[in-house]
Steps between C-alpha positions, in 0.01 A plus 500: 500500500372180649721190526242313293452783248559266201210274626267804513586581132445137401161500680404794279596316181353169604183654638543356851356648821727617776453519873642822638533599868556876502494793738184700427511867600120539503462187713799591720629141488576192306251375240506156334347491157465271200567737203541514130854613408473784248840664456818635654596853425446865590161651554391683180511877536681501838830677524660271760549226237529237768429149373199332653348153496159551340232251594121466479357424847205277430315591827581876505212747501415676178744775404804367684651293212756462375724510803860627450713358779850617571746216560548602866120466558501133400572253787456190297401396146457159349359374167194274526416223257176667414423654162324830429341646186627844404185555293296520824703794639347833403829682433452652160801573272824512689869541426667223697861508623512119506434339160219246481247349258168573661159526337310822550197526724183543292334687792797721567467876446765688311635789707357779274166337452221650712339257746120489488333589825343214695124465460 
């Protein structure tokens, strides 16, 4: 767990962006990103049950979000004074570990709903 874990949880509830420096395995080095904090908890359906810091990387390529970062991957994390809108994140229905009062994204797809092919 990070030393400023409580601030991460507060950023989720207050809808504040975070800046995270983390070790990226695919990039084989440190990455510095401005992210949307999503949750803190285990990855759904994974047996290791390790808690992760879940974030939405605003510049990540399609298909790589959300990111689940283990605490030992994170070098630095700080809350920014910038707001974000949860309605603009295409997450669909989720069960959150961290309670919050977020509006649903109108463009989000529900997990079981088929996605129409691109035209």
